[in-house]
ROVEXDO-825956 format. One record per residue: residue number from 1; x, y, z of N, C-alpha, C, O in turn. Coordinates in steps of 0.05 Angstrom, whole numbers. Atoms other than C-alpha are relative to their C-alpha. Layout:
SITE NUM X Y Z X Y Z X Y Z X Y Z
...
//
This chain:
SITE 1 17 -24 0 0 0 0 17 25 0 12 45 -14
SITE 2 -17 -23 -2 56 47 18 14 5 -27 17 28 -36
SITE 3 -12 -3 27 90 33 -50 -19 12 -20 -12 29 -36
SITE 4 19 -10 19 26 46 -88 -5 30 5 -8 46 -14
SITE 5 4 -28 -6 16 112 -51 23 17 -10 19 39 -21
SITE 6 -24 -15 10 87 134 -68 -1 2 -31 6 23 -41
SITE 7 1 -1 30 77 116 -142 -21 20 -10 -15 35 -28
SITE 8 20 -20 7 13 157 -146 10 28 4 5 46 -12
SITE 9 -11 -27 -5 49 217 -115 20 8 -21 20 31 -30
SITE 10 -19 -6 21 106 212 -165 -13 6 -26 -4 24 -41
SITE 11 15 -5 25 57 208 -223 -13 28 1 -13 42 -20
SITE 12 12 -26 -2 21 270 -197 20 22 -4 15 43 -17
SITE 13 -21 -20 3 87 308 -193 8 2 -29 13 24 -39
SITE 14 -7 -1 29 104 288 -265 -20 15 -16 -14 31 -34
SITE 15 21 -14 15 37 312 -290 1 30 5 -5 46 -13
SITE 16 -2 -29 -5 47 379 -255 23 13 -15 21 36 -22
SITE 17 -23 -12 13 115 388 -287 -4 1 -31 8 18 -44
SITE 18 4 0 29 89 373 -358 -13 26 -9 -31 36 4
SITE 19 12 -25 10 74 436 -399 -28 -5 -11 -33 -25 -25
SITE 20 27 3 10 1 446 -414 -1 9 -29 10 30 -36
SITE 21 2 -7 28 -16 447 -488 -25 17 -5 -47 11 5
SITE 22 22 -17 6 -59 503 -513 -16 -10 -24 -4 -21 -43
SITE 23 16 9 22 -117 488 -558 5 17 -25 9 41 -22
SITE 24 -5 -14 25 -107 507 -631 -23 20 -5 -46 14 -2
SITE 25 21 -20 5 -144 571 -649 -17 -8 -24 -7 -20 -43
SITE 26 18 7 21 -205 562 -692 3 19 -24 6 43 -20
SITE 27 -4 -16 24 -198 586 -764 -27 13 -7 -48 0 -6
SITE 28 25 -14 8 -248 637 -787 -7 -8 -29 11 -11 -46
SITE 29 10 8 27 -290 617 -847 2 24 -18 -8 45 -12
SITE 30 -3 -21 20 -271 658 -908 -20 -5 -22 -21 -27 -33
SITE 31 19 3 21 -325 670 -958 14 -2 -27 36 9 -31
SITE 32 -12 5 26 -312 650 -1030 3 26 -16 21 30 -31
SITE 33 -1 -25 15 -327 720 -1056 23 18 9 35 31 -8
SITE 34 -22 -18 -10 -277 755 -1011 27 -11 -6 45 5 -11
SITE 35 -27 11 5 -219 707 -1022 6 -6 -28 29 -10 -35
SITE 36 -4 7 27 -229 692 -1095 11 23 -16 3 46 -11
SITE 37 -11 -20 17 -190 730 -1148 -10 -5 -28 -14 -28 -37
SITE 38 10 2 27 -215 744 -1218 22 -9 -19 44 3 -19
SITE 39 -19 9 20 -179 705 -1273 -2 18 -24 -23 22 -35
SITE 40 -1 -17 24 -157 751 -1329 17 -14 -21 36 -29 -15
SITE 41 -15 11 22 -131 732 -1397 28 11 0 32 35 -1
SITE 42 -28 -8 -1 -55 733 -1395 6 18 25 25 34 24
SITE 43 -2 -16 -25 -64 765 -1325 -2 30 -7 8 47 8
SITE 44 2 -28 8 -82 830 -1362 -28 8 -7 -37 30 1
SITE 45 25 -9 12 -150 830 -1396 -24 -15 12 -22 -39 17
SITE 46 24 12 -13 -219 818 -1367 -16 -16 -20 -16 -11 -44
SITE 47 18 16 16 -267 766 -1393 -29 11 0 -47 -3 -11
SITE 48 26 -12 -1 -326 812 -1382 -6 12 -28 -6 36 -32
SITE 49 5 -7 27 -344 813 -1456 -27 -11 -9 -33 -34 -2
SITE 50 26 9 9 -412 808 -1488 1 -8 -29 12 6 -46
SITE 51 2 9 28 -426 768 -1551 -27 9 -11 -47 0 -1
SITE 52 25 -12 10 -477 806 -1592 -14 -19 -20 -38 -18 -22
SITE 53 12 19 19 -487 752 -1646 -12 -23 15 2 -39 28
SITE 54 14 20 -15 -540 706 -1616 7 -28 -9 7 -47 7
SITE 55 -6 27 10 -522 648 -1661 27 -10 8 31 -34 11
SITE 56 -27 7 -9 -449 649 -1640 3 -1 30 23 -10 40
SITE 57 -2 -3 -29 -464 660 -1567 5 -27 14 19 -28 34
SITE 58 -3 27 -13 -469 585 -1550 27 -13 -7 34 -33 5
SITE 59 -25 12 8 -403 570 -1585 25 16 6 47 6 4
SITE 60 -23 -16 -9 -359 627 -1562 4 -4 30 -11 7 46
SITE 61 -5 7 -28 -330 601 -1497 18 21 12 41 25 2
SITE 62 -15 -21 -14 -306 656 -1450 5 -8 29 4 8 47
SITE 63 -6 9 -27 -289 613 -1390 26 13 9 47 11 -5
SITE 64 -24 -15 -9 -239 653 -1348 24 -19 4 23 -36 22
SITE 65 -25 15 -2 -170 623 -1358 23 20 -5 22 36 -24
SITE 66 -22 -18 3 -104 660 -1350 16 -7 -26 22 11 -42
SITE 67 -14 9 24 -67 619 -1403 -15 -25 -10 -9 -47 -3
SITE 68 17 22 9 -119 577 -1440 16 -21 -15 28 -16 -36
SITE 69 -14 23 13 -90 509 -1458 -12 -26 11 -6 -34 33
SITE 70 12 25 -9 -131 445 -1454 12 -24 -14 5 -47 -8
SITE 71 -13 21 15 -88 404 -1503 -21 -18 -14 -15 -41 -20
SITE 72 21 13 16 -154 383 -1537 -6 -28 11 -7 -47 -4
SITE 73 4 26 -12 -166 326 -1488 -27 -12 -6 -30 -36 -6
SITE 74 27 10 5 -240 321 -1506 -6 0 -30 -29 4 -38
SITE 75 4 -2 29 -230 319 -1582 -18 -22 -11 -29 -19 -32
SITE 76 16 22 10 -266 252 -1589 -30 4 5 -46 -10 -7
SITE 77 28 -5 -6 -331 280 -1561 -13 19 -21 1 37 -31
SITE 78 14 -16 19 -383 311 -1606 -5 28 11 -12 32 34
SITE 79 3 -28 -7 -387 387 -1605 18 8 23 11 26 39
SITE 80 -18 -7 -22 -328 389 -1557 14 27 -4 24 38 15
SITE 81 -13 -25 5 -301 451 -1591 -14 23 14 -2 44 20
SITE 82 15 -21 -13 -356 492 -1558 9 4 29 4 24 41
SITE 83 -9 -2 -28 -324 478 -1490 29 9 2 40 9 24
SITE 84 -28 -10 0 -255 505 -1510 0 30 -1 -16 42 -14
SITE 85 -2 -29 0 -235 576 -1495 5 11 -28 20 -1 -43
SITE 86 -1 -11 28 -242 620 -1557 28 9 -7 36 8 -30
SITE 87 -27 -8 5 -171 646 -1549 17 -25 -7 35 -23 -24
SITE 88 -15 24 7 -144 575 -1549 -7 -10 -27 10 -21 -41
SITE 89 7 8 27 -183 560 -1612 15 17 -21 22 7 -42
SITE 90 -17 -16 18 -147 618 -1645 28 -10 -1 40 -11 -22
SITE 91 -27 11 -1 -81 589 -1622 1 -26 -16 21 -30 -30
SITE 92 0 25 15 -100 521 -1651 -2 6 -30 10 -9 -46
SITE 93 2 -6 28 -118 554 -1717 26 10 -11 32 7 -35
SITE 94 -26 -10 9 -50 587 -1720 21 -22 -3 40 -19 -18
SITE 95 -20 22 2 -13 521 -1710 -6 -17 -24 -16 -39 -23
SITE 96 4 14 25 -16 501 -1782 25 2 -17 40 21 -15
SITE 97 -23 -1 17 36 485 -1834 -7 13 -26 -29 22 -31
SITE 98 4 -12 26 45 512 -1904 -17 -18 -18 -12 -42 -20
SITE 99 17 15 18 -8 491 -1954 12 -3 -27 6 -21 -42
SITE 100 -12 1 27 34 506 -2016 -19 11 -21 -12 11 -45
SITE 101 19 -11 19 -28 537 -2048 1 31 0 10 43 19
SITE 102 1 -29 2 -37 608 -2072 -26 10 12 -47 3 2
SITE 103 23 -12 -13 -84 646 -2026 4 30 0 24 40 12
SITE 104 -3 -29 2 -95 719 -2040 24 9 -17 35 30 -12
SITE 105 -22 -7 18 -42 718 -2094 28 -6 11 48 0 -1
SITE 106 -26 6 -12 13 693 -2047 1 -29 8 -20 -41 14
SITE 107 -4 28 -7 41 625 -2031 6 -1 30 25 12 40
SITE 108 -3 3 -29 34 607 -1957 20 -23 5 13 -46 -1
SITE 109 -20 20 -7 96 570 -1934 12 6 27 31 21 29
SITE 110 -11 -4 -26 107 569 -1860 21 -21 7 34 -18 28
SITE 111 -19 22 -3 150 506 -1866 -3 -14 27 16 -24 39
SITE 112 5 14 -24 117 478 -1804 11 13 25 15 -1 45
SITE 113 -13 -13 -22 147 529 -1757 -19 3 24 -9 7 47
SITE 114 19 -3 -22 83 534 -1715 -14 -26 7 -30 -27 25
SITE 115 14 25 -5 61 462 -1717 9 -12 27 32 -18 31
SITE 116 -6 13 -26 56 434 -1646 13 19 20 19 10 42
SITE 117 -14 -18 -19 89 496 -1615 -20 18 13 -24 41 6
SITE 118 22 -14 -13 33 517 -1569 11 24 15 -2 45 15
SITE 119 -10 -22 -16 76 561 -1524 8 23 -18 4 46 -11
SITE 120 -8 -21 18 104 599 -1583 -24 15 -11 -24 39 -13
SITE 121 24 -12 11 35 611 -1612 -14 16 22 -26 37 17
SITE 122 13 -15 -22 10 633 -1543 14 27 3 1 47 9
SITE 123 -15 -25 -2 65 686 -1541 -8 19 -24 -10 43 -20
SITE 124 8 -15 23 45 708 -1611 -27 14 5 -31 37 -1
SITE 125 27 -11 -6 -28 717 -1590 1 22 22 -12 42 20
SITE 126 -3 -19 -22 -8 753 -1526 12 27 -10 2 48 -3
SITE 127 -12 -24 11 36 802 -1564 -20 15 -18 -21 39 -19
SITE 128 20 -13 17 -20 814 -1615 -21 14 16 -30 36 9
SITE 129 20 -13 -17 -70 829 -1560 11 25 13 -3 45 16
SITE 130 -13 -24 -11 -20 878 -1529 0 22 -20 -5 45 -14
SITE 131 -1 -21 22 -14 914 -1596 -28 11 -4 -31 35 -9
SITE 132 28 -9 4 -90 917 -1603 -7 19 23 -21 39 18
SITE 133 6 -18 -23 -95 947 -1533 14 27 -3 2 47 4
SITE 134 -15 -25 3 -42 999 -1549 -13 18 -22 -14 42 -19
SITE 135 10 -16 23 -74 1020 -1615 -29 9 4 -36 31 -4
SITE 136 28 -7 -2 -148 1019 -1596 -8 9 28 -30 21 31
SITE 137 6 -7 -28 -145 1031 -1520 -26 -15 9 -40 -4 26
SITE 138 23 16 -7 -199 976 -1514 10 -27 9 33 -35 6
SITE 139 -6 28 -8 -202 906 -1486 4 -16 -26 -15 -18 -42
SITE 140 -4 14 26 -170 865 -1542 -17 -25 -3 -23 -33 -26
SITE 141 18 22 2 -214 806 -1525 -27 8 -12 -39 -6 -28
SITE 142 24 -10 12 -275 848 -1542 4 7 -30 -14 2 -46
SITE 143 -6 -6 28 -242 871 -1607 1 -26 -16 -9 -28 -38
SITE 144 -2 26 13 -228 798 -1624 -28 -12 -5 -33 -24 -26
SITE 145 27 11 3 -301 778 -1612 -15 15 -22 -29 3 -37
SITE 146 12 -16 21 -325 836 -1656 10 -9 -28 -5 -10 -47
SITE 147 -12 9 26 -277 812 -1711 -12 -26 -8 -18 -31 -32
SITE 148 12 25 7 -305 742 -1707 -29 3 -9 -37 -10 -29
SITE 149 28 -4 8 -377 766 -1711 -2 12 -28 -20 5 -43
SITE 150 2 -13 26 -363 810 -1771 10 -17 -23 2 -14 -46
SITE 151 -12 16 22 -323 758 -1810 -12 -28 -2 -2 -44 -17
SITE 152 13 27 2 -369 698 -1800 -22 1 -21 -41 15 -18
SITE 153 20 -1 21 -408 684 -1864 -26 -13 8 -27 -30 27
SITE 154 26 10 -6 -482 668 -1863 -9 -21 -20 -22 -40 -12
SITE 155 7 20 21 -490 630 -1929 25 -11 -13 46 1 -12
SITE 156 -21 13 15 -448 583 -1969 -12 -17 -22 -37 -19 -23
SITE 157 10 18 21 -454 536 -2028 10 -28 4 31 -33 16
SITE 158 -9 28 -1 -451 461 -2033 -7 -13 -27 -25 -4 -41
SITE 159 4 13 26 -448 414 -2092 -18 -24 4 -14 -41 22
SITE 160 18 23 0 -504 365 -2106 0 -12 -28 4 2 -48
SITE 161 2 14 25 -512 313 -2160 -29 -8 -6 -41 -21 10
SITE 162 27 7 9 -578 308 -2197 2 -14 -27 7 -2 -47
SITE 163 -4 16 24 -576 252 -2247 29 -1 -8 46 -11 7
SITE 164 -27 -1 8 -513 264 -2286 13 27 1 35 31 -7
SITE 165 -10 -28 -2 -505 338 -2272 6 7 28 -7 -2 47
SITE 166 -8 -10 -26 -470 371 -2214 -5 30 0 4 45 -17
SITE 167 7 -29 -2 -495 439 -2191 5 9 29 5 -6 47
SITE 168 -3 -13 -26 -482 487 -2134 -26 12 9 -40 25 -6
SITE 169 24 -12 -11 -538 507 -2088 7 15 26 26 6 40
SITE 170 -7 -15 -25 -538 558 -2031 -12 -14 24 -34 -26 23
SITE 171 8 12 -25 -544 533 -1960 7 19 23 25 34 21
SITE 172 -7 -15 -24 -546 564 -1892 22 -14 15 24 -38 15
SITE 173 -22 11 -15 -485 554 -1848 -7 -1 29 -19 17 40
SITE 174 5 3 -28 -489 528 -1778 18 19 16 38 30 5
SITE 175 -15 -19 -17 -463 571 -1720 28 -11 4 47 5 5
SITE 176 -27 11 -5 -405 523 -1707 18 4 -24 41 11 -21
SITE 177 -16 -4 25 -382 526 -1780 6 29 -5 27 36 -15
SITE 178 -5 -28 3 -390 601 -1781 25 9 16 42 23 6
SITE 179 -22 -7 -17 -342 607 -1723 26 -12 -9 47 1 -8
SITE 180 -24 13 11 -293 557 -1753 11 15 -24 35 19 -27
SITE 181 -8 -15 24 -292 596 -1818 13 26 7 33 34 -5
SITE 182 -11 -26 -9 -280 662 -1783 28 -3 12 46 12 6
SITE 183 -26 5 -13 -223 634 -1741 21 -7 -21 44 2 -20
SITE 184 -19 8 20 -191 602 -1802 9 23 -18 32 26 -25
SITE 185 -6 -23 17 -195 666 -1844 18 20 15 36 32 3
SITE 186 -16 -19 -15 -166 709 -1788 29 -10 3 48 5 0
SITE 187 -26 12 -3 -108 661 -1776 15 0 -27 39 4 -28
SITE 188 -13 0 26 -95 655 -1851 9 28 -8 30 31 -20
SITE 189 -7 -27 6 -95 730 -1858 26 8 14 42 23 3
SITE 190 -25 -7 -15 -41 736 -1804 24 -13 -13 46 -1 -14
SITE 191 -23 14 13 3 684 -1840 6 14 -26 30 17 -33
SITE 192 -4 -13 26 -7 719 -1907 14 27 5 32 35 -9
SITE 193 -11 -26 -5 9 787 -1876 29 -1 9 45 18 4
SITE 194 -27 2 -9 74 762 -1846 18 -15 -19 42 -16 -16
SITE 195 -16 16 19 96 720 -1906 16 19 -18 5 37 -30
SITE 196 -18 -16 17 157 751 -1942 -4 30 6 -5 46 -13
SITE 197 6 -28 -8 146 815 -1903 16 6 26 21 -12 42
SITE 198 -13 -8 -25 182 854 -1849 -18 0 24 -9 -1 47
SITE 199 20 0 -22 118 854 -1808 0 -28 13 0 -48 -1
SITE 200 1 26 -14 117 800 -1754 -29 -11 -1 -48 3 -8
SITE 201 27 13 1 59 751 -1748 -18 12 22 -42 12 19
SITE 202 16 -13 -21 37 785 -1683 -12 27 -10 -35 33 -5
SITE 203 10 -25 11 32 852 -1719 -22 -5 -21 -41 10 -23
SITE 204 20 6 21 -6 820 -1777 -26 -9 13 -48 -2 4
SITE 205 24 9 -14 -54 786 -1729 -15 23 13 -40 25 11
SITE 206 13 -23 -13 -67 850 -1690 -13 18 -21 -35 28 -17
SITE 207 11 -16 21 -78 889 -1755 -25 -12 -11 -44 2 -17
SITE 208 24 13 11 -127 838 -1781 -24 1 19 -46 5 11
SITE 209 21 -1 -19 -167 837 -1717 -13 28 1 -37 31 3
SITE 210 10 -27 0 -173 913 -1717 -16 6 -25 -38 18 -23
SITE 211 14 -5 25 -193 916 -1790 -27 -15 -1 -48 -3 -9
SITE 212 25 15 0 -245 861 -1782 -20 10 20 -44 10 15
SITE 213 18 -10 -20 -274 891 -1719 -12 26 -9 -35 33 -1
SITE 214 11 -25 10 -283 958 -1755 -14 -3 -26 -22 17 -38
SITE 215 14 5 26 -315 926 -1817 15 14 -22 2 25 -40
SITE 216 -16 -12 20 -258 952 -1859 1 -18 -25 5 -42 -22
SITE 217 0 16 25 -259 930 -1932 28 -12 -6 30 -30 -22
SITE 218 -27 10 4 -183 918 -1929 5 -26 16 26 -37 13
SITE 219 -4 24 -16 -193 860 -1881 -2 -25 -18 -21 -27 -34
SITE 220 1 25 16 -177 792 -1913 -24 -17 8 -37 -29 -9
SITE 221 22 17 -10 -229 756 -1869 -26 11 -11 -44 -5 -18
SITE 222 25 -11 11 -284 804 -1892 -1 -4 -30 -23 -9 -41
SITE 223 0 6 29 -263 796 -1965 -9 -28 -5 -25 -33 -23
SITE 224 7 28 4 -269 721 -1958 -30 -4 7 -43 -20 -7
SITE 225 29 2 -7 -337 728 -1924 -17 10 -22 -37 -3 -30
SITE 226 16 -11 22 -364 773 -1979 1 -17 -25 -18 -20 -39
SITE 227 -3 18 23 -337 726 -2032 -17 -25 3 -31 -33 -16
SITE 228 17 24 -5 -371 665 -2000 -30 7 -3 -45 -8 -15
SITE 229 28 -7 2 -437 701 -1993 -8 9 -28 -31 4 -36
SITE 230 6 -8 28 -433 730 -2064 -4 -25 -17 -22 -26 -34
SITE 231 3 25 15 -424 659 -2092 -27 -13 7 -39 -25 -10
SITE 232 25 12 -8 -484 636 -2051 -24 15 -13 -43 3 -21
SITE 233 22 -15 13 -528 693 -2078 -2 -6 -29 -24 -7 -40
SITE 234 0 5 29 -507 679 -2149 -10 -28 -7 -19 -33 -29
SITE 235 9 28 4 -525 605 -2141 -30 -3 4 -41 -25 -1
SITE 236 29 2 -5 -598 621 -2123 -15 -1 -27 -40 -2 -27
//
């Protein structure tokens, strides 16, 4: 009994000598609105842009991303292009090789310098947007959207076979194809403008976006749009 009493006394002394641990302070709940930061394109430009063309509104993706790059992981799904950021779709349109054909009286030969080089194309688009911002003092993303809306054709022609004759008939273009055509023409115009010229591809891209946004007749994308619609009207 005496031994047990002595052991309990020693244990009590040890517990008194042990430092007391303080409880961890409770963290205050932070609301999502106060702690969240707005994602801007290239950490510079806001995504607060309105799409005025109602047919293109469902296909122009303006999901806030600082450096849009999805590596086309959902390419096997139908209509997956509608879920890709519109700036990334412009970058993908620029990553093309030389066709070897004469377009606009010039031979496009990029020799594959942009094929697969996503980072290089991203820098080209960023520099082009900076130039648009310096020249227009506007959000370059809004200027780019206006350029797409103005350069997207409404009608086109298709070939049909009736018996032994082949004829062209006018058809309406879907919203997805309208956007694809506008992106292709703007990217082609930038390659043509920089081909065999002192002007860089960023300067050519910025110049084309400004011309197309202002409905200038010197824009290559607008010329292609008017040509496609003129052929459709003549086929009626």
